[in-house]
Every structure is written in C-alpha cells, then in structure tokens.
N, C-alpha and C positions, 0 to 999 in steps of 0.2 A: 243653179248655183247651190241650192239647198241639197240637191241630190249629190253634188260633188263633195260638199262638206260632210254629209252623212256617210258617203262611201269612204272618205278619208278617215273618219272617226272609227268606223267598223274595222278598217284595215289596221289602224293604230292599236286598237284593243286586241286584235288577233295576233299581231306581232308581239305585243307585250305578254300575251299569254304563252307564246312559244318559248320565251326565255325562262319561264319559271318551271318548265317540265323537267323532272329529274332524268338524267341520262341513264340508260340501262348499263349495268356493270359490264365491263369488257370481259369477254370469255376467252379462254385459251383457244387457239386455232385448231388444236387437235382434240377431237371429242373423246379420245381414249384417256385423256388426263382430267376429265371433268370429275371433280370431287377428290382429286389426288391430295393426300396429305403433303405438307411441305417437305418432309424428309425424302420423298421420292426424287425430287430434283436437287435438293440441298441436304445430303445426309449429314447429320450432326447430332451427337449426343455428348453432353458435357462430361469430361473426364475419360473419354474413350476415343479410339480411332474408329470411325464409322464408314461403311460403304453400302451401296445398294446394288443388288443383283436382281435380274428379272428373267423370266422364262415364259414362253407362250403356253397356254393351257394345252395339255397333252392327252391323247387318248390312253396313255399309260397310267393316268390317274393323277390325283392331286399330290400324292407323296412324291412321285417322279418329278412333277413340275416344281414343287418346293425344293427338292434336292438340287435340281438344275439351277434354280435361282440362288440358292445358298452357295453353290459352287462358283457361280459368276461373282457373287459378292466377295467370297474369299479370294478369288483371283484378283479382284480390284484391291483388296486389302494388301495382298502380297506386292502388287505394283506400287502401292503407296509407301510401303516400308522399304523396298529395294527393287530397283529396276535397272537393267542394263540396256542402254539404247545405243544402237548403231544407226547412223543415218548418213546418206550421201545425196548431194544435189549436184546435178550436171546441167550446165547451160551452154548451148551452142547457137551461134548466130553466124550466118553466111550470106554474103551479097554476091550475086552473079549478074553478069551482063554489064552494059554500058548505057549511060544517059537514061532516056525514057524507058529503055528495055530492061532496066535493073529489076531484079527480084530479090526479096529478102526471105531467107528461110531461117526459122527459129525453132529450136527444139529444147525443151526443158524437161528433165526427168528427175524424179525423186524416189529414193529407196529408203525404207526405214524398217527396222526390226527391233522389237522390244522383247526382252526375256525377263521373267520374274520367277525366281525359285526361292521360296521362303517357307520355313516350317511355322505354322500358325497353331498355337495351343491356346485354348480358352476363348475361341470365338463363340458368340451366341446370337441367336435371332432375337431382335428387340421388338420389331414391328413387322406386320404383314398387311398387304393391300392388294385386292384384285381389281384391275381396271375394268371399265365397262366393255372393253374390247377383248377381254379374256387373258390379259397379260398379268402374271403374278409378280409382285414386287416384294422383296424382303429387305429389311434393314438389319445388317449384321454389325456387331460391335466387337472390339477387341480392347482389353485393358492394356494401356501402354506399359504399365509396370511389368506385365507378363512378357512383353516384347523385350524390355530391358533385361529381365532376368534370363531369358532364353539367349539373348545375344552375349551376355556375360558368360554363360555356361559354354557356348560355342567357342568363344575366343579362348577361354581357359583350357578347354579340352583339345583345341586344335593346335595349341602352341607346340606340343610334342607328339603330334598325331600324324602318322603316315597317311591316314585318310584325307587329311587337309591338303597334303601335297598332291594326292590323286585328284581331289576336287579342283585344285589350281590347274593341273594338267588338263582335265576335262573342260574347264572354262576356256583355257587357251585354245584347245582343239575346236570348240564351238566357235570361238572368235575367228580362227583361221578358216573354218568352213564358210562362215558368213563372208569374209573377205574374198575367198575364192569365188563364191556365187556372185558377188557384186562385180568382181573383175571379169567374170565370164559374161555377165549381162551388159556391162559397160567397159569394154576393153580400153586400155590406155592408148591414146593416140600420139 
C-alpha cells in the first residue's frame, strides 16, 4: 500500500511539473521565411501604396536579382492601381445510363486573364531582405499623391488627344482577342 501511495505521489508531481513548462514558440512551416520582416507578407508603409516583389538569387549577380524583384513589385503596384480582369467559368454535368448503371460526368473549367498597364512615376525601394533560401525581397512604395497627379494629367491631356482614341481601340482589340481565345477554347454549345 505504501508503494502504491508513493507511486501515485511521484506521478502527481511529474504531471504537475509538465503543466508549468513553457511551450516552444510556433515556427513558420517554411524555413525560407525564418526571420522574415513583417512587410514581406504584409506590405504596408503609412502614407504610401506598398508592394513586395521577389526574385531568386541569380548567377547574373545581385543587381540583376534586385532589378527583377523591383520589377515584380512595380507590377504588383500597377495591378493595385488598375487591373482589367476577364474571367469565365464553365460547369457541365451529364448523367448517362439507367438505374444502377448510371454514371455522372462533371467538368468544370475556369479561364482568367489579368492585364495591368500603368505608368508609375516616383516608386522607390523602402526595404530589402534576403531569405535563408536565397530569395531576395524588396518593399517598393509609391506616393499616392503622385498617382493622383499623374491621373489628372492623363485625363486632361487625353480629352482632346487622338492618342487616347488609339488607346481605346487597342484596348478593345485586346478584349476581342481574349474573347476569341476563350471562344476557341470553350466553344458555345
């Protein structure tokens, strides 16, 4: 009986000790993001429009890698300011056979195209970080007042500008090409 009480006491102390141990901090599943600054996943700089671009370390050198990451960030900024999205979703379900011999065929397809074309003036690199896996991340910012000024200039100059009509024609032509490609891939039934 004494052995049983002693065993239960030891077990109670052991269990009590387990509850007091601090839990190790949760780590990101991807080791490439260990030590990543918060802006890598959530780009934000007060008073600006911010985007992150990344590029893998290149044999062409750090400048090439940085230029690639900057280009990716500027592309993201352009998409944030103005993006044209065309998308189509098709869903087809068919039942064949009778009774227990029935089969159901289901096909779902999705096509999406995004186009961004924007003149960006005044973008600048705010931060830079190299991941443990060799991926370079840059935080690029754009002052929104510069975007507003540029937009105002474009609207004012395009009101009486033949180039604006040409741009509208080109945009419609691009839209027609996308529609033709979608119709070719998914003919109407």
